[in-house]
N, C-alpha and C positions, 0 to 999 in steps of 0.2 A: 504494500500500500504506500502511495505517496502521502506527503503531509496533508494535502487537501482531501484525499480519499479517506484518510483516517477520521476526519471530522464527521463523516456520515456513516462510517462502518465500525471501526474499533472503539472510538470514543463512547458511543452510546452503550455498548456492551460493558466496557470498563466502568463507566459511571454508574450503571445499574448494579454491577457486582460489588463495588467498593465505596459507594458514596450514598448520601441521602438521595432519595428519589421520590417522585419524578424530579428531574433536574430543572433548575431555574434558568431563565435567560442569562443572568449574570455569570452562571457557571459555564455556559456555552461560550460566552465571550472570553472568560478566563482561559479556557482550553484553546481557543483560537490564538490568544496571545502566547501560549506556551509552545505552539507548534514549531517555531524556529529552533527551540532548544532540544527538540527531539529529532533534529535533521539527521543525526548519525544513526538513529535506531533502525533496526530491521523489524518491520511489522508484517505479520502474515494474518490472513483472514480466511476462514472457511465460509463459502457462500453457497446458497442453494436457491435457485430460481431468483437470483438477484438480491437475496436477503442475507445479511451477515449473521452467521450462527455462532461463530467462535473466533477468538483472536488471541495472539500472543506476540510479545515484542522482545527483542534482544538489544541490550545497550553495549556497545563496544567499550570495554573498560580495561583497566590494568590492575593486577593484584600481586601482592608479595607472597610468595610461597617459600618459606624457610630461607629468606634472604635473596631470592631471585624474583625479579619483577617480570610477570608474564601477561600476555593478552588473555583477558577473561570476558566471557559473555554473561552479562547480568540479565537474567530473565525477569520480565515484569509484565504487568497488565494481562495476565492469563485469565480470560473470562469467556463465558458462553451464554447464549440466549437461554432464558429460563425454560423454554419449551424444547430446547435442543440438548439439554444436559444428559450425561450418561450414555451418549451415543458414540463415544470414541473420538470426537472431534479434537479435544485437547491433546490426547495422546498423539494423534496424527500431526498436529501442529508442532508439538515439542520435538518429535522425531525429525521433521523437516527443518525446523529452526536450528536445532543443535547440529544437524548434518551440515547445514550451510555455514554456521559460525565456525565449526571445527575445520571445515575445508578451507576457510579463510584464515586459519592460523590461530584461532582462540584455543588455548590449551586447557583452560579452566572455565568453570561456570559457577555462578552463585545466584541465589534467589531468596525471597521471603515467601514461604509457602502458605497457601490457604489451608492445607492439611499436610503435615510432615510425612505421614505414612504413604500418601499418594506419590510424593516425589522421591521417597526412598526406593520405590520400584524403578525409578529412572537413574539410580546410582548416586543420588545426593545423600549427604550425611549432615547431621545437625552441627552447627557452630554455636559457641556461647553467645548469649545476648549481652549487649551493653547494659550496665546497671543504671537505674534512675536513683538519684540521691536527693533527698529533701531535708532541709534544716533551716533554723532561724539564723539570720546573719549575726544575731547577738552571740551565738555560740562560737563565733570566730574571733571574739574580743582578744584572746591572748596573742593572736597573730598581729594585731594592730601595733603592738609594742616591739615586734621583732625587727631587727636591722637585717635586711636581706640584700644579697648581691643582685644587681640589675635594676631596671626601671620599667615603668609601664607606659604604653601608649594607648590612646583612646580616640576612636573615630567611628564614623558610620562605615559599614561594610562596603558601601559603594566606592569610597575613596581608599579603603584598606584592603581591597580584594586581592591585589597583586601580592602583597606580603602574606596574606592568609593562604593563597594558593601555593606560594613557594614553600611555606611551612608544611602544608599537607603533602606536597611532593617529597619533601624530606622524610615525612612519616612513611610514605609509600616505599621509599628506598630502604628504610630501617626496620619497619615493623611487620612481623609475620602476620599474614591474613589481611592486611590493610588494602583497601581498594578505593580507586578514584574514578569519578566520571570523566568522560572526554571533555575537553575545554568547551566545546560548543554547548554542552549541557551545564557545566559548572558555572558559566558566567551568568546564569539566571540569578545566582546569589547576589552578584554585583548589581545586576539590572533592577532587581526588585528593591534593593537598598532598604530592606525592612528589618535590619538588625544592627545593633551596636557591635563593635569589635574592640576587645581589649587584648593587647599584645604585650607579652613579657619579653624583654630583651636584656642580654648580658654581653658586654664587650662588643656591642654593635651587631650581635647575632640574635635572631629570634629564637626563643627557647620555649615559648608557649603561646597558645591563642585560645580565645573563647568568644563565641558569638552569642548574643542574648537579646531578649526583649523584656520590657516591664509592662504589665497589663494596666496598672493604676497605682496611684499613691495609696500606701497601705495594703497593697496587693502582693503579687508574686513576680519575682524575677525568674524568668524561664530561659535557661541556657541550653545550647547544643553540647556537643562532645567537648569535654575538658581534655585538650591535647597539649602535653608538656613533655619535655625531654628529661626532667629530673625533679627531685623534691623541692629544690629552691624555686624553680619556675612555678610549680604547683602552688607553693606557699605564697608567691607574689600574687597570683590570680585569686587565691582564696582571700588574701588580705584586701584586695580590691573589693571583693564581694562583701566582706565584713564592714566596709565603709558605708554600706547601704542600710545599716541597722535602723536609722530613723526615717527610712523611705519605704521599705517593703517589709512585709511580715515573714515571707518565706522565700527561700532560694531553691530552685529545682534545676538539676542539670544531669547530664549523662556522663558516665565514666566507663573506661574500658573494662572488660571482664576481670583483668588481673589487678585492678585498683582496689584498695581496702580503705574506704572512707572511715570505718570504725576506728582506725588507727591514726587518723590525721591529727587529732588533738585529744588530750585528756578531758573527759566530761562533755564531749561534743554530743549533743542530743541529735542523732541523725537517723533517718529512715532510708534504708537501702533496699531496693526492690528490683527483681527481674521477674515479670509476670507473663506467663504463657496462658493464652486463652484461645479457644477455637469456637467460632471465628473471632477475629479481632486482633490479637497480639501474638506474633510468632517469632521464634528464633530463626536466624538465617540458616541456610543450608548451602553446601558447596560440593563440587565433585571435580575430579580430573576428567577432562575430555579427551586427552591424548597422553600416552605414556611418555611422549617427548617432554612433558612437564617435569618428569622426575630426573631426566638425564642431567648430570652435573650438579645436582643439589648437594649442599653440605650433608654429610652422613657419618654416622658412627661406624665402627669396624665390624659390621655384620655381614653375613652372607647367607642368602636363602633363595630357594626356588619357589615361585608362586604360579599357580594355575588360576587364571582369571576366567570366571564363568558368568553366564546369564546377562551379558550386557551387549548393547548394540555397538559401543564404541571402544571398549577395552576387552581384550580376550587373548587367549593363547598362554603358552608356558614361557616364563621368563626367569632368568637368574638376576637377582638384585645383589650387587656387590659394592660394599662401601669401604673396603679395606684400604683404599687410597685416600680416604677422607672426602671423596666426591662420589656420588652414586653413579654406578655404571650398570647398564641394562644389556643383557645378552638374550636374544630370543632363541627359543627352541629348547633342546634337552641338555644344554650345557650345565655344568656344575652338578652332576649326578650325585656327588658326595655331600652336597649341602642339604640341610633340613628343608622340608617342603611344606607348603601351606596352600590351601585353596581359598581364594578370596572373591567376593563380589566386587563390583565397582565401588559400592558404598563402603565396603570394608577397606579396600586399598585407599580410598579417599580419606577415610577416618584416620588412617595411619599417617598419610602424607601431611594432612592438616594438623596432626598432633592432638586430636581431640579424644581418641579412645586408645586404651592399652590393647595389645593383641589379644589378651584374655577376654576383654570386653567385646571385641569383635567376634570372638567365638561364642560368647554367651548370648549376644544379640542376634545370632544367626546370620551374620554378615560374612561368614567364612568358617572354614574348619582349620584351626590353628593348633597343632600339637605343641606341647611344652618346649621341645627343642627349637621349633620354628619360631615360637613366641619370643624366646630369648634372643634370637638373631634379629627379629623385627624390632625389638626394643632398642637394640644397639643402632640399627639403621635409622629408625624414626623415633628419637626421644620425644616425650610429651612436650608440646609447645603450644601454648594457648593463643589462638588467633584473635585479632580484633578487626572485624570487617569495616567498620566505620560508616561506609556509604549506605544509605537506605534508599530503596527504590521499589 
């Protein structure tokens, strides 16, 4: 679908599936304004007698997998007509869409599922959610007395977008699991200019960013992801939030899955939540689309044969060898002396993304992993908590 075609085909299906409905005229206008930001998307639609029955889109993105930044297809807007559901249209769309994205070089894929078990059949495995943190700015009072290295900058995101984008590019290069939109999509943050941006800098280098809004005096300061390089940068940004004690009642923001807000300060009254609900709130999922994604990844000194089964895109027998410190893959029956495991695409993806132990892969039915193979897989793929960041 072209941008203009989406307005009459995919948009009505997506709006019905994921928004309040019937849609109001102003929402139609908002979608029309959004169209240029989706110019890089690949959108497919199933039609019957000229009527759109189902749709799905892929966003060409980049994601960090254990230190390597790879092309990633972000799947979004998967929806179907209420009278055409459970007829296999979504399955056909996903097969076609992922075929095309894989053929174009996308080695990974991620999405936010309407139901996780549905996408597990397509080889996706769950990733940890960002945590939502809520607290009173009064609880940050001890930080207001702290002398911290660095300084803060404050501006609208419209003027600070370039610095913000540059810092998220740094996060992409350094953080496992981190994913970014293409520039054509990302600039909507600048063009909307609907957030404040506070930036922590040290020695002329950006070390933390936070975008936020305030709903009203005496209300809530709502922030996006707290992105920092170290505890000093985090403390600078929290110190800034503490200065709003006489302006807002609550602060609410998102933190990466490995952040521990309960340890930020002594006696901080903080609510930390990661809530899953179906439908409504889902944890992200991801998968390998190509075994090429594994070649050359940093790896521990393990060596194991894997048989990949039940997947459209990953299959066959392969030797995974990390004895050089970089993962090497050999197809076929090589390495007959190495321990062997049978894995689904979701099982291998869980190990590559570092979200499940090999024994958990076995317990979850995502593969058959004998103890000797599990030991080798732990060496190859140490647990590594990913932070997706992008929401779509």
